[in-house]
FISE-793930 format. One line per 8 residues: number of its first residue (from 1); their letters; for each residue x negated, y negated, z of N, C-alpha, C. Coordinates in steps of 0.001 Angstrom, whole numbers, plus 500000, padded with zeros to 6 digits. Layout:
% residues N
NUM = a = X,Y,Z,X,Y,Z,X,Y,Z  ...
END
This chain:
% residues 277
1 = myqlsnle = 392534,207527,243156,392282,207622,241716,391638,206318,241225  390590,206451,240443,389881,205293,239924,390207,205116,238439  390657,203908,238104,391086,203607,236741,389867,203393,235830  389912,203978,234640,388910,203738,233605,389630,203417,232302  389065,202524,231519,389669,202242,230219,389464,203403,229254  388315,204087,229397,387977,205174,228475,386994,206117,229140  387174,207398,228910,386261,208434,229397,386095,209442,228264  384866,209953,228076,384588,210773,226897,383925,212103,227256
9 = ihawhgcn = 384089,213047,226330,383360,214310,226406,382940,214703,225002  381758,215262,224879,381285,215781,223593,381899,217150,223335  382542,217294,222196,382963,218629,221768,381844,219324,220996  380891,218535,220510,379714,219084,219830,378649,218006,219828  377383,218407,219944,376310,217425,220041,375741,217040,218685  375719,217968,217739,375183,217685,216418,376237,217124,215486  375823,216824,214263,376738,216205,213301,376401,216675,211890  377406,216646,211025,377196,216986,209618,376801,215765,208795
17 = ltcescsh = 376754,214583,209420,376252,213375,208769,374941,212963,209433  374218,212049,208791,372923,211613,209328,372914,210094,209465  373797,209563,210289,373899,208114,210484,372664,207593,211222  371948,206680,210599,370728,206143,211182,371018,205419,212499  370216,205693,213507,370304,205067,214825,371614,205379,215538  372110,206583,215352,373313,207030,216075,373056,206958,217577  373938,206286,218314,373707,206088,219741,373850,207369,220548  374429,208422,219941,374554,209706,220622,373436,210669,220204
25 = fsslglrs = 372506,210204,219358,371369,211001,218873,371808,212208,218045  373027,212194,217558,373581,213382,216914,372980,213688,215552  372320,212711,214949,371733,212917,213632,370282,213376,213702  369776,213620,214917,368351,213910,215099,368079,215383,215394  368816,216239,214741,368528,217667,214836,369245,218403,215942  370184,217746,216630,370942,218450,217663,371888,219440,216995  372033,220618,217562,372833,221668,216912,373869,222300,217840  373713,222152,219124,374543,222891,220065,375803,222136,220452
33 = gptaeecd = 376618,222791,221269,377829,222169,221787,378457,223064,222828  379321,222506,223673,379949,223293,224724,381078,224165,224199  381390,225220,224915,382573,226021,224620,383792,225327,225227  384970,225784,224850,386198,225243,225440,386215,225501,226944  385728,226676,227349,385709,227007,228774,384783,226071,229536  383641,225738,228951,382718,224813,229601,383338,223423,229717  383966,222952,228655,384617,221638,228703,385672,221602,229802  386456,222667,229893,387498,222746,230913,386872,222706,232309
41 = rwmrpwas = 385788,223450,232492,385120,223504,233794,384491,222157,234152  383982,221441,233150,383369,220139,233402,384410,219083,233742  385575,219138,233092,386587,218098,233269,387360,218213,234568  387737,219422,234929,388707,219609,236010,388322,218980,237353  387060,219032,237792,386750,218419,239086,386994,216912,239133  387014,216276,237958,387200,214829,237906,388663,214434,237738  389525,215398,237453,390913,215082,237116,391677,214454,238270  391308,214785,239487,392002,214235,240651,391359,212954,241162
49 = rlkpqvfs = 390303,212517,240475,389561,211349,240970,389529,210197,239969  389618,210527,238695,389554,209507,237653,390850,209477,236865  391256,208286,236471,392468,208126,235675,392137,207271,234458  391649,207889,233380,391324,207116,232184,392582,206754,231389  392625,205519,230931,393722,205144,230043,393639,205956,228753  392399,206131,228275,392145,206936,227077,391093,207978,227423  391365,209235,227084,390343,210274,227196,389947,210664,225782  388661,210485,225450,388187,210655,224080,387355,211915,223920
57 = ivggeptl = 387662,212665,222876,386890,213855,222509,386058,213458,221300  384732,213429,221505,383847,212848,220511,382679,213779,220229  381675,213252,219547,380443,213951,219289,379358,212929,219007  378361,213322,218229,378371,214450,217342,379635,214472,216510  379863,215629,215957,381063,215848,215155,381875,216973,215787  383014,216637,216424,383812,217635,217136,384258,218813,216281  384500,218575,214990,385030,219657,214154,383998,220737,213856  382741,220538,214274,381749,221606,214157,381964,222688,215206
65 = nkqlaeiv = 382787,222387,216198,383099,223364,217238,384337,224160,216821  384190,225460,216686,385300,226308,216251,386437,226341,217274  386143,225955,218512,387149,225961,219566,387750,224566,219810  387663,223703,218818,388101,222320,219006,389555,222227,219445  390447,222974,218822,391867,222902,219187,392062,223254,220657  391312,224230,221141,391411,224614,222563,390902,223500,223467  389844,222817,223032,389304,221713,223827,390317,220570,223911  390944,220250,222790,391961,219191,222785,393126,219587,223690
73 = ycagitwp = 393527,220848,223617,394617,221337,224471,394253,221198,225951  393031,221617,226308,392576,221515,227700,392556,220065,228167  392113,219167,227299,392071,217750,227657,393473,217223,227923  394433,217644,227101,395807,217204,227279,396400,217662,228596  396045,218886,229006,396526,219424,230277,395836,218742,231461  394535,218530,231327,393746,217971,232419,394071,216509,232687  394344,215757,231617,394607,214317,231745,396034,214032,231255  397050,214412,232029,398444,214351,231573,399005,212952,231372
81 = esiirlvt = 398338,211935,231918,398832,210570,231773,397962,209734,230843  396976,210360,230217,396041,209631,229355,396382,209825,227885  396042,208819,227096,396050,208993,225649,394881,209913,225302  395134,210933,224503,394088,211867,224098,393635,211475,222693  392398,211037,222599,391851,210481,221347,390763,211412,220816  390966,211908,219609,389974,212749,218938,389314,211935,217834  387976,211806,217901,387225,211008,216937,386410,211935,216046  386572,211804,214734,385916,212695,213774,385615,211953,212477
89 = ngfllpkh = 384622,212443,211722,384418,211883,210382,385347,212549,209362  386044,213582,209778,387122,214133,208978,386773,215215,207976  385516,215338,207589,385170,216227,206485,385488,217698,206753  385480,218104,208015,385727,219502,208345,387112,219733,208942  387977,218726,208908,389338,218893,209431,390100,220038,208771  389928,220282,207460,390649,221405,206836,390355,222756,207476  389246,222873,208187,388909,224131,208863,389647,224302,210191  390453,223294,210567,391142,223332,211860,392642,223083,211700
97 = pqligvls = 393330,223916,210942,394775,223705,210774,395551,223813,212077  394989,224539,213066,395662,224697,214355,395720,223390,215138  394900,222427,214745,394910,221132,215416,396265,220437,215265  396933,220687,214139,398204,220012,213877,399183,220282,215004  399307,221538,215385,400248,221901,216435,399872,221315,217773  398584,221345,218106,398126,220825,219395,398392,219326,219486  398048,218599,218434,398258,217151,218432,399750,216813,218448  400539,217590,217727,401987,217365,217712,402592,217577,219092
105 = dlsdravl = 402115,218597,219812,402638,218892,221146,402346,217762,222133  401269,217016,221865,400940,215892,222745,401816,214681,222469  402603,214762,221414,403575,213725,221056,402887,212371,220910  403421,211351,221580,402896,209999,221403,401640,209737,222228  401085,210781,222846,399832,210620,223614,398601,210920,222774  398769,211410,221554,397628,211849,220752,397275,210816,219679  395979,210580,219525,395471,209724,218455,394342,210467,217754  394465,210632,216455,393394,211206,215646,392728,210056,214905
113 = eisshhns = 391482,209757,215278,390748,208637,214697,389691,209175,213732  389850,208843,212466,388933,209326,211436,388051,208166,210992  386749,208328,211155,385804,207257,210847,385251,207403,209434  385341,206330,208670,384721,206268,207352,383380,205564,207521  382285,206268,207231,380953,205766,207570,380195,205100,206434  380792,204999,205253,380078,204326,204162,381068,203945,203077  380799,202812,202438,381726,202318,201413,381260,202577,199989  380205,203357,199816,379711,203647,198473,380698,204539,197716
121 = pqyqarfe = 380724,204444,196383,381600,205310,195579,381366,206796,195853  380093,207186,196066,379776,208591,196323,380461,209070,197599  380336,208270,198658,380927,208655,199935,382443,208648,199842  383009,207586,199289,384454,207446,199246,385112,208496,198331  384379,208971,197331,384920,210037,196475,385135,211307,197300  384195,211609,198189,384345,212775,199059,385373,212521,200160  385463,211278,200587,386367,210936,201678,387826,210889,201226  388055,210775,199937,389426,210657,199433,390273,211861,199824
129 = girqlanq = 389694,213040,199810,390440,214224,200219,390864,214161,201672  390051,213528,202496,390381,213379,203908,391529,212390,204080  391534,211326,203292,392647,210371,203327,393961,211076,202973  393902,211926,201962,395109,212630,201535,395593,213591,202617  394648,214315,203230,395015,215232,204316,395621,214460,205489  395027,213315,205816,395535,212498,206918,396969,212049,206639  397232,211656,205413,398587,211223,205051,399577,212379,205151  399140,213564,204757,400013,214740,204832,400365,215058,206282
137 = wkeshhid = 399347,215075,207148,399579,215384,208557,400452,214309,209207  400211,213064,208813,400963,211962,209397,402439,212044,209029  402703,212375,207773,404086,212417,207298,404820,213664,207777  404135,214799,207770,404821,216049,208107,404932,216311,209590  404004,215745,210388,403992,216037,211822,404043,214777,212689  404123,213629,212066,404257,212359,212785,403137,212157,213811  401924,212507,213401,400752,212322,214261,400188,210921,214031  399784,210275,215120,399167,208953,215022,397737,209130,214508
145 = iriidatq = 397539,208837,213231,396228,208998,212599,395750,207629,212129  394539,207298,212516,393969,205996,212174,392641,206191,211457  392497,205587,210302,391236,205635,209566,390487,204337,209858  389302,204484,210410,388520,203353,210894,387292,203150,210011  387048,201904,209627,385819,201579,208910,384709,201433,209943  383851,202426,210020,382812,202452,211053,381547,201717,210645  381555,201069,209509,380340,200410,209013,380243,198950,209432  381303,198391,210011,381366,196950,210212,380421,196423,211284
153 = rwtrryis = 380202,197177,212338,379388,196676,213445,378276,197670,213792  377550,198142,212791,376503,199127,213034,375223,198429,213466  374694,198812,214618,373495,198165,215149,372389,199185,215393  371163,198673,215405,369999,199545,215596,369723,199723,217084  369665,200977,217515,369413,201293,218918,367981,201759,219155  367372,202339,218135,366024,202878,218251,365502,203083,216843  364235,203459,216728,363609,203707,215435,363202,205167,215383  363666,205858,214367,363337,207269,214200,362525,207455,212928
161 = vgssvefi = 361311,207969,213092,360440,208253,211953,359900,209666,212123  360292,210560,211220,359892,211947,211361,360470,212523,212644  359608,213093,213459,360063,213677,214727,359900,212718,215897  359484,211474,215607,359225,210502,216657,360385,209517,216786  360760,209217,218027,361801,208229,218311,361214,207174,219234  361288,205914,218805,360780,204810,219607,361929,203866,219943  362004,203484,221211,363057,202590,221659,362567,201149,221590  363475,200259,221274,363111,198874,220983,362770,198104,222251
169 = gsnpriaw = 363433,198384,223328,363118,197751,224592,363803,196409,224773  363987,196006,226046,364788,194810,226264,364726,194319,227690  365415,193208,227906,365778,192749,229234,367005,193547,229644  366937,194350,230708,368047,195252,231020,369367,194545,231298  369320,193371,231907,370574,192669,232195,371261,192208,230916  370472,191632,230015,371051,191177,228746,371550,192368,227939  370765,193459,227957,371189,194660,227229,372526,195165,227746  372702,195145,229060,373971,195600,229632,375107,194671,229245
177 = eicegksc = 374861,193354,229271,375909,192387,228983,376455,192536,227557  375588,192860,226604,376041,192962,225210,376348,194404,224799  376149,195340,225730,376316,196760,225395,377766,197083,225052  377967,197710,223902,379297,198141,223491,379604,199550,223975  378638,200174,224638,378834,201540,225106,379131,201655,226586  379182,200518,227289,379371,200624,228737,380774,201072,229125  381700,201052,228165,383041,201599,228433,383152,203050,227969  382017,203641,227609,382000,205013,227077,381357,205960,228077
185 = kqifrgnl = 381837,205971,229286,381297,206891,230278,381539,208324,229831  380579,209197,230128,380576,210553,229619,380696,211586,230732  381409,212666,230438,381334,213871,231257,380454,214859,230496  379327,215205,231101,378378,216105,230444,377780,217017,231498  377890,218325,231237,377410,219342,232173,378026,219146,233563  379255,218689,233579,379997,218556,234813,379786,217262,235563  378793,216462,235155,378487,215219,235851,379013,214010,235087  379064,212874,235773,379525,211635,235175,378322,210750,234869
193 = wkcppiay = 378279,210258,233623,377154,209448,233149,377685,208100,232688  376861,207069,232774,377346,205731,232471,377447,205444,230974  376684,206148,230135,376749,205883,228695,376116,207039,227919  376403,207137,226616,375893,208257,225816,374373,208380,225753  373602,207295,225499,372155,207495,225388,371524,208123,226624  372035,207788,227798,371478,208380,229014,371911,209836,229149  373186,210090,228882,373718,211450,229041,372978,212444,228161  372689,212047,226912,372161,213011,225948,370670,212843,225682
201 = fsllrgks = 370000,212076,226545,368561,211867,226368,367795,213178,226494  368230,214044,227387,367525,215321,227567,367611,216170,226302  368726,216085,225577,368857,216815,224320,367939,216219,223258  367846,214886,223238,366942,214212,222303,365511,214642,222549  365098,214651,223811,363718,214971,224143,363363,216405,223762  364361,217269,223694,364110,218638,223276,363871,218767,221784  364207,217705,221022,364072,217756,219568,363068,216752,219012  362803,215672,219765,361996,214578,219246,360891,214203,220229
209 = vvskhsse = 359897,213489,219714,358800,212984,220527,359163,211571,220971  359191,211355,222274,359467,210028,222823,358343,209644,223764  358174,208355,223996,357071,207894,224828,357264,208304,226285  356163,208351,227010,356212,208685,228432,357040,207661,229191  356895,206380,228822,357629,205321,229507,359137,205482,229306  359561,205770,228088,360986,205961,227814,361525,207162,228585  360744,208233,228621,361167,209423,229360,361305,209130,230844  360358,208383,231390,360411,208058,232812,361626,207195,233143
217 = laesyval = 361956,206257,232248,363143,205432,232465,364394,206297,232497  364510,207209,231523,365682,208077,231462,365755,209002,232675  364609,209521,233088,364585,210444,234225,364884,209742,235547  364706,208425,235580,364989,207684,236811,366486,207569,237069  367279,207821,236041,368731,207703,236179,369298,208979,236790  370196,208821,237755,370811,209961,238424,372303,209955,238126  372777,210990,237439,374202,211106,237141,374972,211435,238408  376257,211170,238367,377102,211397,239541,377711,212795,239476
225 = tpgcsdle = 377611,213526,240557,378158,214884,240609,379604,214852,241103  380397,215875,240770,381800,215901,241209,381967,215921,242722  380930,216345,243448,381026,216409,244898,380717,215098,245595  380581,214024,244840,380251,212728,245430,381377,212228,246337  381041,211342,247239,382047,210743,248116,382806,209649,247358  383925,209202,247912,384671,208109,247309,383828,206845,247258  383027,206622,248291,382153,205446,248314,381132,205520,247186  380520,206692,247010,379532,206853,245939,380167,206653,244569
233 = lrqflake = 381382,207148,244391,382069,206979,243120,382391,205506,242884  382863,204831,243900,383199,203419,243769,381956,202598,243447  380848,202888,244107,379608,202159,243850,379069,202452,242453  379196,203701,242022,378743,204095,240687,379509,203319,239611  380823,203260,239757,381652,202588,238755,381464,201071,238769  381090,200530,239924,380908,199084,240038,379523,198633,239584  378577,199558,239516,377198,199191,239194,377087,198734,237749  376304,197692,237547,376151,197150,236200,374783,197552,235634
241 = desvcqlc = 373906,196620,235357,372625,196968,234741,371705,197655,235731  370828,198483,235197,369759,199111,235966,368579,199352,235052  367500,199871,235566,366249,199926,234805,366384,200686,233492  367206,201722,233467,367322,202532,232254,367916,201737,231092  368566,200620,231386,369132,199776,230324,368043,199193,229429  366792,199267,229871,365680,198807,229029,365558,199604,227736  366131,200803,227709,366047,201620,226498,366828,201007,225334  367822,200192,225642,368654,199603,224598,368256,198157,224347
249 = psnleffd = 368465,197660,223132,368009,196305,222784,368851,195215,223424  368218,194082,223692,368945,192920,224193,369280,191954,223059  368833,192269,221860,369220,191529,220662,369823,192523,219679  371103,192360,219384,371760,193300,218481,371325,193045,217038  370711,194035,216448,370304,193945,215040,371325,194704,214191  372164,193956,213512,373135,194576,212616,372434,194914,211305  372761,196069,210743,372160,196450,209466,373141,197295,208670  372913,197338,207371,373769,198141,206494,373365,199596,206627
257 = lpnpltpp = 374292,200403,207107,374012,201819,207313,373734,202509,205983  372582,203190,205847,372347,203977,204634,373386,205090,204520  373643,205524,203311,374634,206576,203087,374286,207804,203926  375125,208167,204903,374799,209300,205788,374937,210656,205107  375370,210664,203848,375357,211910,203085,373973,212187,202507  373112,211156,202517,371761,211283,201979,370796,211662,203093  370044,212741,202948,369076,213128,203980,368089,211997,204252  367704,211776,205507,366792,210681,205854,365498,210684,205046
265 = akrtrtte = 364983,211867,204726,363711,211947,204003,363803,211346,202604  365016,211237,202072,365193,210708,200719,365587,209235,200700  365640,208621,201883,366004,207210,201954,364770,206329,201853  364996,205101,201438,363941,204100,201385,364212,203062,202445  363301,202904,203377,363473,201909,204446,363170,200530,203891  364103,199613,204063,363942,198258,203553,363422,197284,204598  363630,197614,205873,363156,196749,206947,362425,197578,207980  361522,196960,208698,360783,197645,209758,360989,196867,211051
273 = pnrsi = 361887,197320,211927,362166,196581,213150,360949,196547,214078  360972,195577,214997,359921,195498,216008,360006,196683,216958  358871,197200,217341,358835,198345,218239,358278,197884,219585  358871,198410,220650,358425,197949,221966,358079,199077,222912  358997,200015,223159,358722,201023,224183,358988,202420,223660
END
């Protein structure tokens, strides 16, 4: 068994918010997501080989999947010694009352993490109902619920204008050293991927125009299949930077996230980052 601090799966690829430069590309027109049966089939081959301290169900926005409670249940069964962490923006939680029972059954292994993505009065007025729901669930079912301010460390990963996505480019070693996503290994379509941008690049390319160079970098990456040998798995987990890391910046540009409730077409861009690849 190989120890991981965190391992993730998408419960849905798209999102009901439009966070600029989302590292999972979820704000760029992605609409699909796996079924509970697919998630179960993707996870199980890895259950006897990987031991994540935390197994995270993320997106996109997981609550867009009508089978979310089943996915959380499957994750709890598949990873019996892991903390099961569900990450959501919270707005659609009222549509999933069955989640209460599933999370309660996981007892002290379950964490519901609700991200607040903007501090504007408009956003917080809508978010107030989610705070109240979180308090109700916490008090009545003793679920570990954490509200996280997701605006504090927002960085630019790429530039999206219309249907075009341009990557900033970097020194791959430096990009890997400062990468906050290298602990976010993904299970996607049954394979193991080193980070979200690589895992979901094929979905991005189906919706957006990207350069030939960026596509070639992404295509050069080979995900690990469940049938890999122990040596291949050990080498995969030990590997650090590689050429595909050029897609991410080696200089973190922090910026104030525009209100993700506002459609991108109605926003005013205040800065124009440097474009490279």
